[in-house]
N, CA, C and O of each residue as an XYZ file, in Angstrom:
228
protein
N      36.220     18.169      4.101
C      35.825     19.389      5.180
C      37.141     20.337      4.462
O      37.129     21.377      3.803
N      38.046     19.601      4.848
C      39.613     20.598      4.127
C      38.888     21.783      2.997
O      38.672     22.995      3.021
N      38.606     20.328      1.755
C      38.409     21.365      0.276
C      37.252     22.333      0.684
O      37.611     23.508      0.621
N      35.821     22.134      1.127
C      35.160     22.904      1.555
C      35.671     24.380      2.601
O      34.990     25.395      2.451
N      36.553     24.416      3.356
C      37.025     25.631      3.997
C      38.240     25.795      4.084
O      38.528     26.986      4.206
N      39.095     25.113      4.075
C      40.746     25.400      4.159
C      41.164     26.146      2.990
O      41.683     27.260      3.058
N      40.889     25.402      1.725
C      41.296     25.730      0.669
C      40.757     26.952      0.254
O      41.474     27.840     -0.207
N      39.676     27.051      0.369
C      38.832     28.737     -0.347
C      38.911     29.557      0.864
O      38.194     30.553      0.766
N      39.474     29.479      1.852
C      39.926     30.743      2.936
C      41.524     30.872      2.299
O      42.283     31.828      2.455
N      41.691     30.070      1.815
C      43.443     30.104      1.190
C      43.356     30.923     -0.103
O      44.179     31.793     -0.388
N      42.431     30.630     -0.776
C      42.399     31.027     -2.029
C      41.886     32.483     -1.782
O      42.329     33.466     -2.376
N      40.896     32.505     -0.832
C      40.292     34.337     -1.252
C      41.348     35.040      0.170
O      40.945     36.077      0.697
N      42.314     34.557      0.548
C      43.372     35.329      1.249
C      42.861     35.615      2.683
O      43.216     36.758      2.974
N      42.223     35.084      3.624
C      41.617     35.135      4.875
C      42.006     33.763      5.552
O      41.436     33.579      6.627
N      42.525     33.157      5.300
C      43.420     31.556      6.023
C      43.492     32.364      7.271
O      42.732     32.079      8.196
N      44.429     33.455      7.392
C      44.855     33.688      8.902
C      43.599     34.011      9.876
O      43.706     34.128     11.097
N      42.292     34.146      9.083
C      41.351     34.324      9.931
C      40.354     33.488     10.028
O      39.705     33.447     11.073
N      40.054     32.669      8.955
C      39.126     31.689      9.222
C      39.541     30.232      8.466
O      40.765     30.153      8.358
N      38.931     29.235      7.998
C      38.993     28.211      7.531
C      39.670     27.121      7.819
O      40.107     26.354      6.962
N      39.815     26.968      9.132
C      40.255     25.928      9.818
C      40.204     26.052     11.517
O      40.682     27.080     11.997
N      39.697     25.139     12.336
C      39.584     25.418     13.646
C      40.395     25.235     14.503
O      40.666     24.131     14.975
N      41.042     26.608     14.917
C      42.164     26.690     15.131
C      42.318     28.351     16.323
O      41.992     29.472     15.934
N      42.746     28.114     17.402
C      42.331     29.113     18.613
C      42.982     30.547     17.789
O      44.064     30.623     17.207
N      41.860     31.701     17.973
C      42.090     32.822     17.360
C      41.738     33.243     16.201
O      41.968     34.371     15.765
N      40.920     31.996     15.399
C      40.713     32.337     14.247
C      38.800     32.389     14.489
O      38.474     31.914     15.577
N      37.731     32.843     13.704
C      36.666     32.806     13.770
C      36.025     31.536     13.358
O      36.315     30.915     12.335
N      35.287     31.255     14.081
C      34.854     29.803     13.703
C      33.418     29.928     13.917
O      32.896     30.670     14.749
N      32.525     28.777     12.719
C      30.993     28.687     12.912
C      30.722     27.341     12.780
O      30.670     26.785     11.683
N      30.529     26.732     13.937
C      30.711     25.073     14.474
C      28.840     24.663     14.708
O      27.977     25.202     15.402
N      28.812     23.744     13.977
C      27.499     22.859     14.577
C      28.194     21.178     14.867
O      29.167     20.565     14.428
N      27.377     20.961     15.592
C      27.573     19.159     16.337
C      26.513     18.184     16.560
O      25.801     18.420     17.536
N      26.279     17.274     15.965
C      25.295     16.509     16.309
C      26.078     15.029     16.258
O      27.110     14.471     15.885
N      24.877     14.841     16.876
C      25.096     12.893     17.427
C      25.159     12.024     16.255
O      24.142     11.994     15.562
N      25.927     11.477     15.980
C      25.819     10.638     14.368
C      26.247     10.883     13.168
O      26.576     12.068     13.110
N      26.445     10.205     11.923
C      26.867     10.340     10.873
C      25.930     11.025     10.080
O      24.852     10.527      9.756
N      26.308     12.164      9.751
C      25.227     12.931      8.838
C      25.434     12.858      7.170
O      24.955     13.540      6.264
N      26.369     11.713      7.177
C      26.576     11.307      5.647
C      25.713     10.526      5.377
O      24.971     10.643      4.401
N      25.665      9.318      6.460
C      24.112      8.696      6.192
C      23.150      8.982      6.510
O      22.191      8.593      5.844
N      22.945      9.765      7.632
C      21.221      9.953      8.106
C      21.365     11.697      8.056
O      21.698     12.076      9.178
N      21.278     12.363      7.504
C      21.294     13.784      6.646
C      19.977     14.557      8.010
O      20.135     15.518      8.763
N      19.005     13.811      7.870
C      17.729     14.331      9.399
C      18.560     14.032     10.287
O      17.961     13.416     11.168
N      19.358     14.114     10.462
C      20.477     14.421     11.827
C      20.568     16.006     12.495
O      20.427     16.504     13.612
N      20.818     16.370     11.430
C      20.835     18.444     11.492
C      19.718     18.906     11.852
O      19.612     20.119     12.036
N      18.507     17.954     12.056
C      17.288     18.975     12.272
C      17.578     18.570     14.386
O      16.858     19.035     15.270
N      18.554     17.817     14.568
C      18.516     18.011     16.042
C      19.800     18.419     16.508
O      20.215     17.445     17.136
N      20.729     19.396     16.550
C      21.853     19.719     16.944
C      22.158     19.764     18.020
O      21.251     20.094     18.785
N      23.279     19.526     18.530
C      23.032     19.364     20.002
C      24.123     20.680     20.592
O      24.286     21.117     21.731
N      24.754     21.059     19.273
C      25.768     22.254     19.849
C      26.139     23.289     18.748
O      26.213     22.933     17.571
N      26.394     24.694     19.172
C      26.242     25.519     18.160
C      27.459     26.683     18.391
O      27.198     27.280     19.436
N      28.448     27.098     17.893
C      29.434     27.803     18.354
C      29.642     28.848     16.909
O      30.098     28.719     15.773
N      29.110     29.753     17.603
C      29.459     31.202     16.364
C      30.527     32.002     16.857
O      30.444     32.412     18.015
N      31.435     32.266     16.219
C      32.410     33.474     16.134
C      32.788     32.561     17.333
O      32.736     33.290     18.324
N      33.104     31.448     17.661
C      33.889     31.155     19.017
C      32.938     31.638     20.053
O      33.542     32.242     20.940
N      31.663     31.577     20.237
C      30.800     31.917     21.457
C      29.824     30.732     21.190
O      29.194     30.441     20.173
N      29.897     30.086     22.523
C      28.632     29.061     22.258
C      27.459     29.759     22.358
O      27.379     30.863     22.898
N      26.213     28.952     21.682
C      24.890     29.627     21.799
C      24.111     28.096     22.202
O      22.978     28.277     22.649
N      24.485     26.798     22.126
C      23.737     25.946     22.856
C      24.378     25.051     23.162
O      23.891     24.146     23.838
């Protein structure tokens, strides 16, 4: 996860706004119940959606 979020944000010069789940930063997060690395189909049943720090589901 860090390789896909933190380092690119750092290299693009926006690590103070995005890249990690930290208070004060923008975050788009989805949560599922299970291991999506083993069962990619779990992404079809998302339990939680947070976009720009606001919960939508």
